[in-house]
N, C-alpha and C positions, 0 to 999 in steps of 0.2 A: 454911200447910204449906210446908216447904222443898222446893226442887227436888231430886229424886233422879235421878241418872244412874248407872247401874251398868255398868261394863265389867269384863273380867278381863284381866290381863296386858297392860300398855301397852308402848310402845317401851321396851326395857330400859335399865338404867342402869349396867351394868358399866363401870368405867373402862378406857380403852384403855391398853395398855402396849406398849412396843417389843417386837418379835419378837426372840428370841435364838436362835442356832443351837445353843446348848448352855446348860443351866441347871443350877446346883448349889444345893443347899439351903443357905440361910444360917441362918435362924431359923425353923424349920419352921412349925408351925401351932399356933394357940392360939385358944380361944374369945375373941371380942372382948369388951371390957368392956361391961356392960349396966346400965341404970338401971331401976331399977324404976319441915239446910239442904239443902245440895245434896249428893247422893251419887253418885259415879261409881265403877264398878269395871271395870277394863280387861281385855280378853282379846286374846291375840295372834292374828294371822291364821293360819289353818290352813295346814299344809304337807302336800302329798301325798308320801308316802314311796315312792320308786321302788325296785323290787326288783332292784338291781344289786349285783354283787359287786366287791370291790376289785380293781384292776388289778395283775396279777402282775408286769408289766413296768414298775414305777415308775421314774421318772427318778432319776439319782444324786443330784441336788440336792433330793430330797424329804425333808421333815421330818415330824414328828408334832405336830399341834395337839391340846392337852389342854383338855378342857372341864370335867372335874370328877373327883373321886376318890370311889369307892364301896367297899362291901364285896361281894366276890364271889370264891368259890373256883374258879369255872370261867369260861372265856372267854364273853363275851356279844357279841351283835351287835344293833344298833338300826336298821339300814337306812340308806338314802341320804338323810340330812337335815342333813349338816354343811356347813361353810363351803366355798364354791366356786361358780363359775358353774354347773357341774353339781353338785348337792348331793353332797358327799363321803360315802363309806360310813363309818359310825361303828361302832366295835367297842372292845374293851377290850385293854389290856396288863396282865397279871396278875402279882402277886407275893404268894405265900401267900394270905391271905384278903382282900387289897386289890386294887383294879383302877382303872386310869386309863382314863377314857372318851376315846377319841382318834379322829382321822381323819387321813389323809395330806394334806399341804399342801406347797406350795413354800416354800423357805427364804427368804422375803421378809417384810418388815414388813406385817402385815395391816392395811389401812386400816379404821378403825371406821365404815364406811358403814352405812346403815340395813339393807341386806340381810345384811351380815356380822354385825352385832350381833344382828339377829333370829335368824339361824341359830345363833349361839352360845347365845342364850337358849332357842331351840327345843329344842336338844339337851338342855340342862340340865333343861328342863321335862318332856321326854319321859322322861328317866332317873328323875327324882324321883317319877314316878307309882308306881314299884315299889321305889325304893331311896332311902335317906338319902344326900344328896350333900354333898361339900365343893366348892363352886363355885370354879373357877379364874378369874383375871382374864382379860378379853379380850386375845387376842394372845399367849397362852402357848404357845410352840413349842419342842420338843426336836428334836435332830438324829436320834436313833435310838431304837428300843425299849429298847435297853440303857441309855440315859440315863434313860429313864422308870423302868425297874426300879431303877436306882440311887437315884432320888428316893424311890420307895416304900420301898426298903430303909433308906435313911438316916433317913427320917422315920416309920418304921413305927409306933413307939409313939405319937407325936404324932397321926398321922392316926387311929389307932384310938381314941385318947382323945376326939378331937373328934367322930368319927362316933358314938361311944357317947352323948356328951352331946347331939348334935343328932338322935338317932334319933326318927323319927316327928314331926318338928317342921318347920314351914314359917314363912316370913316373909311378913308382909303390910305394905304401905305405906299410910300415911294422911297426906294433905296437907289442910290446912284453910286456906281463903282467906276474905277478907271484902271488902266494898265500903267502902274507906276513907272516901270522901266521905259515905256514908250513916251510918257510925259517928260521924264528926265532927259531923254534924247532930244526932244523938241526944245526943252529949256536950254540945253547945251548949244543947240544950233542958233538959238535966238539971242542968247546973252553972251556978249563979247568977253566979259570978265571971267565967267565960268568956263568958256571955251579956252581962254588963255591959260587958266589954272590947270585944266585937264591936260593941255599940251605940255605944261611944265612938269607935271607929275609923270607923264609918259616918257619924257626925254631925260629926266634927271637920273644920274647913276647913284648919287648919294641918298641921304635921308630926305624923304618927302613928307615927313610928319606934319609940319606946319602948313604946307600947301594943301595936304589932304584935309586937315582940319578946317581950313578956310573954305575949301571947295564944298565940304559937307554942310557948313553953315549956310553958304549961299544957296545950295540946292534945297535945303530944308525951308529956307525963307521963300524961295520961289514957288515951291510946291504948296506951301501954306497960302500964299497970296492967290495962286491960280485956283486952288480948291475953294477958297472963300468967294472968289469972283463967280465961279460956276454956280455955287449954292445960292448966292444972293440973286443971280439972274433967274434961276429956276423958281425960287420962292416968289419973285416979283411976277413972273409969267403966269403963275397959278393963283395970284391974289384975287383977281376979279371973278374966278369961277369956283371959289371956295369960301366958306363962312369963316373958317379959322384954320390955323396951322400950328403944328408943334414939332420942334426939332429934338430928336433923341440922339444919344451918343452913337456915332458910327462904330461898326464892329469890324475889326481887322484893318490891315494896311490898305486894302484896295477900296474900301468904302469911304466915300467923302460926304455922303448925305444919307441920313436915316430919319425920315419925316413922316408925320401923319397929317392928313387933311380932313377937316370936317366939311362935308359937301351936302347941300340940300338935294332932296330927291329930284326936284324939277331941273337941276343943273348938272345931274350926273352925266348926261351925254356930252354936255359942253366940256366938263372936266376931263372926261375920257378922251375927247378929241384934242384937247389942249396938251395932254400928256403925250399923245402920239406925235403931235407937231413938235414938241420939245425934243422928243427922242430922235426925230429925223434931223433936227438942227444940230445936235451935238453928236457928231459921228464917232468921236473918240471915247464916249461915255456909254456905260451899260446901265439901263434903267430897269429895275425890278418893281413892278407895279401890282399891288394886291388890293382886293376888296370887291364889293363893299363889305365892311365889317360893322358890328355894333361899335359905338363910340368909346372904345376902351381908353384911348388917350385923352379924352375930353370929359371924363366923369371920374371923380374921386369917391370911393366908397371906403369909409373907415369903420371897421367893426372891432369891438373888443371881444376877443374870444375867451370864454370861460368854460373849463371842463366840468361837467356836472358829475356829482358823486352819487 
């Protein structure tokens, strides 16, 4: 049986972006292009929400940190769980039926420290419990509420379109790893040519350069073929319990699959059960399973950042 480890929501992955004192929309928002062992599922550390109110005497150099865009016709407040040494009070800036989820912050570049990134993710995860969200990249800061309203106004149709398409959908991450040395031993046992070459290399007293080169090429080709087969089988097994999928570049030698899946709220349990079933089927693979997340991999937000003087 494979080893199964289940966590929910690991340390998040949003890319850090430079803070800008003013942002103008360049190419608004669009859905991102999508493609059609051991098990871990990660969960984020809990945060106690403090019942504090925003400070009415905010400093002149204060800006607005934007976490995500949602639909809401009325102002909302989510409590003190935002970025800052003392968690900042999170609320909305509204325009028509859209709302930006924001907190006050100083007009400086926000460092992507663990605490800051976790706070950014925590806000998005809190909001997504009741709302469909368009997540903003880490470090998105506007100078004033008026600037945020201008963003919502300029991209009104695009934001609405994406929110409609992402309604009641979450993202789940799935990384698959293997023990490369173990797989190589299996390949050597199964492939007669590779086994023969290895025997020649071991028995020869002179130069084994050409034999080792040929052995290396055969091993690399066999590893690639096996990796592609595993990945194709896993994607196919999850196709009918997901809306869309996206393949990202694997990280390191052990990872063979780094994927994101868009899953409808009403099929979350089915997706979860299918991942567990796949994990039990591939006893030589390690599955790292995370989520639910906002749909980071399925929404593109392009902003042109301009520093105000």
